[in-house]
N, C-alpha and C positions, 0 to 999 in steps of 0.2 A: 336161436342158441346163441350163447356168448362162447367164443375159444377162448380159452386163458393160455393153453400151453401154446409154446413156440413152434410153428410149423416153416418148415423150409420145401420148397420145391426144386428139386433138381432136374434142369431141361424145360426152361420156358417159353416152348414154344407154343403152338397153337391151343393144343390142349392144357397145356400148363396153366396159358393165359386165362383159358375160360373156367379153369379152376379155381384161380386167384380171384376173378372178377366175381364169379358168385359166392365167394367167401366174404368180399368185400361188401357186396349187396346184401348179405344175410348180417353181417355184423361190420358195419364200418371201423371200429376201433381195432378190428385185426392188422390194419394197416401198420398198427405196432408190435405186431407178434407174428409176422410172415416175412421171410427173405427169400430171395431166389437166386439160381444159377443158370449160366447159359454157357454154351459151349464156344461161341463166337463173340469177338470183341463187339463188333457191331449191332449185336443184341442188345447191349447194355441200355443204351439211349434209348431204344424203344420203348424196353421195359420199364426205366425209370420215368419216360413222360407219361405212360400209359398209368402207372400205378402208384407211382412216387414211394417204392419200396426197396430198400437196400438190394441191391441185385451185383452179382461179380462173374467170375470166371472160377472162384475158388470152391469147389466143392466140400473140401475138406473143413474149410472154415464154416461152412453151411450147417455140416453135420455134426461140429462140434458144439454150436450153439442152440440145436433144434430138438425138440422132443418128439415131434412126427416129421419124417419125412417122406414126402409123395415122390415118387422116382418117376419122370414122364420120360425117357430118352428112349430111343429106337430100341427094338430086341437085339438088333446086332453088338449094340454099344454097352450092353448091361454088363456082360463079363467083365471088361476093362474098369468100368465103374465101380462095381462090385469090389475089384480086387483093390481098386483106390481107394475106398472109403472104410473097408473092411477093419484096418487097425483102430479107427475112430467109433466102432458101432460098441456101444454099451445096451445090457440086456434091459435097461429101462425106456427104450427108444421104440416106437412104431412106426415099423415100416410099410409105405403104402405103393404097392405099383402098379402102375398102369401100362405097362409093356406088353404088348399082347404075345400070347403064347408064352409067355414067361412065367412058368409055374414056380409055385411057392418053395417047391424042393430045390429048384435049381438057383434059389436066391438062398436059402438055407445053407446050401452046400457051399455056398462061396464066404460064407461069413464064419468067424470063429468062435461065434457066442451064438447062445439060441435066444432067438429074438423074435417078438410077435411080428407077424408079416400077414398083409391083407393084400390080396390081389384083387384087381378092380378092372372091369371090362368097360369103358364108358364108350359113347358114339359121338359123332361129329357137332350133333344140333345141341351139344353140351354149351356151346358158343353162343346159343341164344337162350339157354336156360330151360331146353325142352328137350334133354339128355335122357338117356335110359343107360344104366350103369348095374351091372352085375357084380357081386360082391362075393367073395369066399376067403376064408381066415384059415391060418395054421393052427394046430391043435391047442398050442399055448396061448391064444388069444384070450383075452375075458370079456365081460360084458362091455366095461368100459372101451375097450378097443373098438368093437363092433358097434357101440353107439356113435361113437367119435368118428368111425370110417363113414357109418351111413349120414351121418347129418352134414360131411364133408359133402357127398356125391348129391345129396338132397338139396344141397345150394344149385344145380345145376340141372334139376330134373327130376325124375323118377329113379327108385332103387329097388334092387330084389337082391335076396340071398340066395344062391345056389349051392350044389357039390362041385368041388374042383374040376371033378370028372368031367363037366357040362360047359365048361369054360370055352373049349373050341367052337362048339356048338353056338354058344353065345355071341364068340367073335365072328361068325360067320353069318348068325341070323341077325343080329341089332348093330354091331358095329359095322359089318359091312353092308348091312341092310339098307340104309340111305341111298347108296350108289344106286341097289337095284331099283328103289323105287324113282330115283331121277330117271331113269331109263323110261319107267311108266309114264311118269309125269311127261316127258320130251315126247314120247310116243302119241299121247293122248292130246297134246299139243300139237303135233304135226297133222293127227287127223284132223283138228279143228281147222287148220290153215288148207288142207285138203278140200274141207267143205266150203270153202270160203271167208273163214273167220279170220280176223288179223293176227298175227303171230301173239302180240302182246296180251290181247283178252283169249285168245286159247290158251296161254300159259296160266293165265290168271284163273279161268274156267278149271284147268286140270288141277293146278297147285290147292286151289281151295276145296274143289270137290273132295281132293285125297283128305286135306286135312279135317274137313266135315267128317267124312266118313270113319277116318280113324277116332275122331271126336265122339262118333257114336258107338263105337265098338267099347271104348275106355266108359264112355258114363253111364251106357246101358248095361253093359257087361252081360250081352246076349251074345250068341254065338254069332260068328259072322255069317255063316250060312245063312240062320234066321233072318238077318237084316239084309239080307242078298235077296232073301224070297219075299220082303217088304217090298221092294223096288221092282221084282218080276212079276209084271201083271199079265194075267191070261191074255195071249196072242198077241201081246203088246211088242215095243220094237227093243225093250231090254233082253229079252230071251233069246232074239235073234243074233244079237251081239254076243251074249254069253255062249250061245253056239258056234259062233266064230272063234272066240277065245278057247275053248276045249277042241276044236279041230285044230286049231293051232298048238295044241298042248302047253298052254301059259302055266297051267297049274304045274305040270309035271315039270317043266322046265325050270320053274321057280324052287320048287321043290330038291331040283339035281344041282341048282346053282348054290344053295346053300351047305349042302354035303359035301360039292365040291372044295366050297370055300373054308369048310372045316377041317378038311383033310390038309389043306395046305396050312392051314394055322399050325398043326402039328408039325409041319417041318421047318417054322421058321427060325424055332432055337432048338438044339439039340440038349434033351433033358438029361 
């Protein structure tokens, strides 16, 4: 897809960088149509060297120039940012927020004009174009707004549209999820070390196994339980391992971790 509208990224940190990199990879000509802003002066050279796009600390200048505003600041900084840019927001602009737990209503209440607002929740694998992004939209968004948001995040991975009330759950599952899976990879690798396999090889075995298993779920579209049963032969070693996982309550612990993270997500910003 060719992006013809001017895009501004407010907060070019790791996630902002990932989005810009994905956009440029998809449409190299977008370097002429994208600008960014950062909070710290030392970040300007870093972004310039990486992308060769206009970058500054001037949020107002960015807002004035751009049709699409991607806000990638921390949730606790949203209130002050929205107050800063509010006088320069017009109805014609599309606002896309990737700040965790910040609701569409939170943004709308701080802006004086009714504007189209997209709320998106990407995860960190976006930095290698293997991200997962959930998207929801304000009632006044049109099909063009939805298509634009979808195409932007398709540049860094897969996308799905959900109702906004599910976004805290999405944050807990797919945004926090990589951390849970890293613990599982680390634990599997430690087991390999315990059995005499070198740490490098153990980590490779664990990580590639998880990647392959995830790909099997996505490509086959089969229920994970069915794929699990394919591996679990009668009187084999896998069933013994699964019994240990069940005894250790891995399944319920993971469920509780996601539920607990979702509760915390609701607390990050007062709506």
